[in-house]
Every structure is written in structure tokens, then in C-alpha cells.
C-alpha positions, 0 to 999 in steps of 0.5 A: 544524483538519482535516488536508488529504490531500496529492495522490497518484498512484493506480493503476488495475487492470491489465486486459491490452491494454497495450503491456507492453514500454512499461511499468516494472515493480515489486513492489507493497510491502505497506507504508504510503504516506508522502510527503516534502515536503523537511521533513515526512513524512506519511501519505496522510491528511496526518498527520505521521509521528512518525519519529525525528529521525535518520530524517528529518533525513538525508533529501534536501531534495526531495519523495519519494513511497514506502512505509515497509516492513519486508518481505514479510508484515510490514505489521502489524508495520510499522503498530504501529511507525509509529503510535506518537507516541513513536517507538522508535529500535531499531524504526525501525532496521528500517524502509526508506523505498522511493521510487517517485515524485518528486513534481512532477519533470519528464520521463517516468517512465523519467527520474524512475526514474533520478533516484530511483536517483541520489538513493538512492545519493547519500544513502547511507542504509540506510533510503532505497532506490529501489524496483526497476524492471525490464521484461518482454517480454510478458504471459506474462513478466508472469504468470510474474513475478507468480507468482513474487512471490507464491510468495515472499510478495509481493502483486503487481506495479506497472506504470508507463508509461515516458513518463508525466509526473507526475500525481496522482489515479487514472490508467492510467499506473499500473497494479497486478496481483494475483492477487485484487481488493481494496477498502475498506469501513467496519466498522459492526458486530461480529457474535458468534462461535459454537462455538470463537469463542464470547465473541469476534468472529464477523465484521465487518459492513461497509459499502462506499461505496455502501451495500452490506453484507456480513459479513467473517469470513475472515482475522481473527486470534485477536487481532482476534477478541478486539480487533476494530477500532472501528466507523468503522474503514476496512478493506481486504479481498480477494475474487475477483469480485463476484456478480451482485448486486454483493457480493464473493465470498469476501471476506477481511480483509487489513489496516486501511486505511493512511490513518494 
């Protein structure tokens, strides 16, 4: 029987022209989205996370939404840990569940952020933490904060409107700000390598949801070139802009899509 994906709040892209002081800002974490319904921890796909019992049994009995996270630049390690059906206790001791939403809770985001901090403090669990929320005064301060986060190895920023009620689906109440654009596409072919990559993968042939196809070779590690993701795998990639023909300019492999 097919697993049903839980309804989630999804971010729109920040394009300026907003009242910046009305938004709470946080770091965009490069983790794996996980939703706790009070009993089961699930990936965004709806599949259960095979976390150790001690990790799950200590969580509060109320819905939470957040990211499983190891730290900046550690997505591949994290993905390897959380994908295993037989969890490794020692590895899971390194994982934090970073909470940024309370599904179904009343009030605006300011009230929910206060509740999240209280829940994390009351739980007294090293692996349950509230995502830090802060304010900035204007666009210049926002961009300065973005530059600092990216210099430190972070991905970018998230902006959540302070009075926004809890909702699901894509919404401009939640915005993401990064120095690049990102999207997902499906692997449809493996293109052979040449020169130093002879005998390995040269590039992934990708297909976007609207049928556009393009090669994705930049950003692939030697391990990925030796063991490429199977056909049908959903991949997240970065790019600078779209060409006049709608193709991503300078696409670069980022990671396997975290819809586990």
C-alpha cells in the first residue's frame, strides 16, 4: 500500500519587496526534513524514520516539524545514518532534531516560536533543539547575515512572517534566501566519462518535471562517478539562472533529494 506524504509547509523564494522587520529569520539547515506526530517520526515522503527507541521515546507527545541535522556541510553523512533500517546508536547520538514548526498549533508564528523554545527547554534532550530565530532591521542587514552564514559553510536563510498562522502547502509566509537557485530533476541516463573520468560517469542526464533535459556533471564526487545514483532517482541541483530557452545555467549537483 502506498505511503501518504504528510501535509507540510513549503517555502517560496525570497524576491525582496517585503516588510523585513515583520519576519523571523533563521539559518537554512542542510538536513533531512522529519515530522513527528506524537508517536511516529516520518520523512517528508511519509515513510517512518528508523531511529533508535531512546531517540523517539523521549520526544514530547505533540506534533513537531523540523530537520534531522549533523551540522553544516554534513548532509551526506546524515543521509547515510538516517537511511539505515538498523539504526546505529553511536551515529544517532550525533544527530539533532532541530524544530522550526508546530503543526496545527494556534496563533501566529511568533507564538509558535515561543512554544518551540519552551518545548525544547522542558525536554532537556541534547538531540531536541529549537531552531534559533532572530530579527533583522532591513534588506542590507539581511544580506550581510546571508553572507556571514554562507562564508561559514551554511546554505542560506529562512524568513517566516511573524503573524502567519500555521498552514500547509507552498506559501509566501515562509521564504528562503540563498545565493543560488535550486530545483529537482530525475536521473534518466548515465553519460560516460572521458579523459580522467574514462570508465566512470561523466554526467547525469536529467529530466525536469516539464520534460526539459540537461546534463549535470559539475559537483559530482569521484565516489558518485563510480557509483552513480540509479535511474529514476530525484536529485537536487543548484544553478545561477535560466537561459532564454529555460535551461539551468551552470547547474551543479547538490545532493539526492531528501524525500526518503
